[in-house]
C-alpha positions as CSV (number, residue, x, y, z in Angstrom):
1,M,-3.8,-16.5,17.8
2,T,-1.1,-13.9,18.2
3,K,-2.3,-10.4,17.7
4,V,-0.8,-8.5,14.7
5,A,0.9,-6.0,17.0
6,D,2.7,-8.8,18.9
7,R,3.8,-10.7,15.9
8,K,7.4,-11.0,14.6
9,L,7.8,-9.2,11.3
10,S,9.0,-12.5,9.7
11,E,5.6,-14.0,10.8
12,T,3.4,-11.1,9.8
13,T,1.2,-11.4,6.7
14,F,1.4,-8.2,4.6
15,A,-1.0,-7.4,1.8
16,V,0.8,-4.9,-0.3
17,L,-1.8,-2.9,-2.2
18,D,-1.9,-0.3,-5.0
19,L,-4.7,1.5,-6.8
20,E,-5.0,3.4,-10.0
21,T,-7.8,5.9,-10.0
22,S,-9.5,8.4,-12.4
23,G,-8.5,11.4,-10.3
24,G,-7.1,12.7,-7.0
25,S,-10.0,12.3,-4.6
26,P,-13.2,10.3,-4.3
27,R,-14.8,13.5,-2.8
28,L,-14.4,15.1,-6.3
29,G,-16.1,12.1,-8.0
30,A,-12.9,10.1,-8.9
31,G,-13.1,6.4,-8.9
32,I,-10.9,3.3,-8.7
33,T,-9.8,2.0,-12.1
34,E,-7.4,-0.8,-11.1
35,I,-6.5,-2.8,-8.0
36,G,-3.3,-4.8,-7.5
37,V,-2.3,-6.7,-4.4
38,V,0.6,-8.9,-3.5
39,K,0.3,-10.9,-0.3
40,V,3.6,-11.9,1.4
41,R,4.8,-13.4,4.7
42,G,8.4,-14.0,5.6
43,G,9.6,-13.1,2.2
44,E,7.3,-15.7,0.6
45,V,4.6,-14.7,-1.9
46,L,1.3,-16.1,-0.8
47,G,-0.8,-14.8,-3.7
48,T,-1.7,-11.9,-6.0
49,F,-4.9,-10.1,-6.8
50,Q,-5.5,-7.9,-9.9
51,S,-8.6,-6.4,-11.5
52,F,-9.6,-3.5,-13.6
53,V,-12.6,-1.5,-12.2
54,D,-15.2,0.4,-14.1
55,P,-15.3,3.9,-12.3
56,G,-18.6,4.6,-13.9
57,H,-17.4,7.5,-16.1
58,A,-14.9,8.3,-18.9
59,L,-11.3,8.7,-18.0
60,P,-9.6,12.1,-18.2
61,Y,-7.0,12.3,-20.9
62,F,-4.2,12.9,-18.5
63,I,-5.0,9.7,-16.6
64,T,-4.8,7.6,-19.7
65,E,-1.5,9.3,-20.5
66,L,-0.2,8.6,-17.0
67,T,-1.4,5.0,-16.6
68,G,-1.9,3.7,-20.1
69,I,-5.4,2.6,-19.0
70,T,-8.1,3.5,-21.6
71,D,-11.9,3.6,-21.5
72,Q,-11.9,0.6,-23.9
73,M,-9.8,-1.5,-21.4
74,L,-12.5,-0.9,-18.7
75,L,-15.6,-1.7,-20.9
76,S,-16.1,-5.2,-19.5
77,A,-14.6,-4.5,-16.0
78,P,-16.7,-5.0,-12.9
79,F,-17.9,-2.1,-10.8
80,I,-16.3,-1.5,-7.4
81,D,-19.3,-2.9,-5.5
82,E,-18.6,-6.2,-7.2
83,I,-14.9,-6.2,-6.5
84,L,-14.8,-5.0,-2.9
85,P,-16.1,-8.3,-1.4
86,L,-13.6,-10.3,-3.5
87,L,-10.8,-8.0,-2.4
88,F,-11.7,-8.2,1.3
89,E,-11.8,-12.0,0.9
90,F,-8.4,-12.0,-0.6
91,L,-6.9,-9.7,2.0
92,G,-8.2,-11.9,4.8
93,N,-9.1,-11.3,8.4
94,S,-8.1,-8.0,9.9
95,D,-6.7,-9.8,12.9
96,E,-4.3,-11.6,10.5
97,T,-3.4,-9.3,7.7
98,V,-1.6,-5.9,7.7
99,V,-2.4,-3.8,4.6
100,V,0.5,-1.9,3.2
101,A,0.5,0.9,0.6
102,H,2.8,3.7,-0.5
103,N,1.1,6.9,0.6
104,S,-1.6,4.7,2.1
105,P,-4.1,7.5,3.0
106,F,-4.7,8.0,-0.7
107,D,-5.5,4.4,-1.4
108,L,-7.5,3.8,1.8
109,S,-9.6,7.0,1.1
110,F,-10.9,5.5,-2.1
111,L,-11.5,2.0,-0.6
112,K,-13.3,3.4,2.4
113,A,-15.4,5.8,0.3
114,A,-16.5,2.9,-1.9
115,S,-17.3,0.8,1.2
116,I,-19.5,3.6,2.6
117,A,-21.2,4.4,-0.7
118,H,-22.1,0.7,-1.2
119,K,-22.8,-0.1,2.4
120,I,-20.1,-2.8,2.4
121,P,-18.6,-3.2,5.9
122,W,-15.0,-2.0,6.1
123,P,-12.7,-4.5,7.9
124,E,-10.6,-2.5,10.4
125,Y,-7.2,-3.4,8.9
126,V,-4.0,-2.4,10.6
127,T,-2.1,-0.4,7.9
128,V,1.5,0.6,7.1
129,D,2.5,3.5,4.9
130,T,5.8,2.7,3.3
131,A,6.3,6.4,2.4
132,R,6.0,7.4,6.0
133,L,8.1,4.5,7.2
134,A,10.9,5.3,4.7
135,R,11.0,8.9,5.9
136,A,11.6,7.5,9.4
137,V,14.1,4.8,8.5
138,L,16.2,6.5,5.8
139,E,18.5,9.5,6.3
140,R,18.0,12.6,4.1
141,D,21.4,12.1,2.4
142,E,20.4,8.6,1.2
143,V,17.4,9.5,-1.0
144,I,16.3,12.8,-2.5
145,N,12.7,12.0,-1.7
146,C,10.4,9.1,-0.7
147,K,8.5,8.7,-4.0
148,L,7.9,5.0,-4.9
149,S,10.2,5.3,-8.0
150,T,13.0,6.7,-5.9
151,L,12.8,4.1,-3.2
152,A,12.4,1.2,-5.7
153,N,15.6,2.3,-7.4
154,F,17.3,2.7,-4.0
155,F,16.4,-0.8,-2.9
156,G,17.0,-2.4,-6.3
157,A,13.4,-3.4,-6.8
158,S,12.9,-6.1,-9.4
159,T,9.9,-4.3,-10.8
160,S,9.9,-0.6,-11.8
161,P,6.8,1.4,-10.8
162,N,4.9,2.4,-13.9
163,H,1.5,3.6,-12.6
164,R,-0.1,0.1,-13.1
165,A,-1.5,-1.3,-9.9
166,L,0.1,-4.8,-9.7
167,D,3.5,-3.6,-10.9
168,D,3.5,-0.8,-8.4
169,A,2.4,-3.3,-5.7
170,W,5.4,-5.6,-6.6
171,A,7.7,-2.6,-6.4
172,T,6.3,-1.7,-3.0
173,V,6.9,-5.2,-1.8
174,D,10.6,-4.8,-2.5
175,V,10.6,-1.4,-0.8
176,L,8.9,-2.9,2.3
177,H,11.4,-5.7,2.5
178,G,14.3,-3.2,2.1
179,L,12.9,-1.1,5.0
180,I,12.4,-4.2,7.2
181,E,16.1,-5.1,6.6
182,R,17.1,-1.6,7.6
183,L,14.9,-1.9,10.7
184,A,16.9,-5.0,11.7
185,G,19.9,-2.7,12.1
186,F,17.9,-0.9,14.8
187,N,17.0,-4.2,16.5
188,I,13.4,-3.9,15.3
189,Y,12.0,-7.3,14.7
190,N,8.3,-7.3,15.6
191,F,5.3,-5.3,14.2
192,E,4.5,-3.1,17.2
193,E,8.2,-2.0,17.3
194,M,8.1,-1.1,13.6
195,R,4.9,0.9,14.1
196,S,6.3,2.9,17.0
197,F,9.8,3.3,15.5
198,P,9.3,6.7,13.9
199,A,8.3,8.3,17.2
200,K,11.2,6.6,19.0
201,K,13.7,7.8,16.4
202,R,12.4,11.4,16.5
203,R,12.7,11.4,20.3
204,A,16.3,10.0,20.1
205,K,17.2,12.7,17.5
206,H,15.6,15.6,19.4
207,P,15.9,14.9,23.1
208,I,13.9,17.1,25.4
209,A,16.0,19.4,27.4
210,E,15.7,18.8,31.2
């Protein structure tokens, strides 16, 4: 089997993930409230995954205002230790699947914290942060920032981000595909080239004086 790093982008399986949470950090006691994933390869949708998650505590008012998710909606939701194995099964083998998220360190911090807390082994997924990739690929005069809503509008995403996990994952899929199309203009066609592109671009823009 071809390693992820050596795979063509058109042949790479991307699991585009988004979380809603009850706060800004698992270290401060916040938990996951919703998970949404869209799995794609070569522009084809392979499947979707969506679930509410009971964070084990009441939601702050501002979170309900932001997401529209209420305590009542989570009453019968599973806890994260029930969901993680199902999520990992959907994501698939870490040698096969690349996990994508917008501002991925945020989402991954919650998932990894839950894995540690419940002693569920964390698959060592290769990851892509579409926010970081956008900052590398797009010029500053093209977008005012690299928020998901800004990029979704820029690339004409079919779903508008609305702080609901699956909708935001769909929007991120369109952003990812838009960025991959832009990378083709730099003759970037495989995954390892995409991962190293930001550093290459910075070196090209700021050559070291000899």
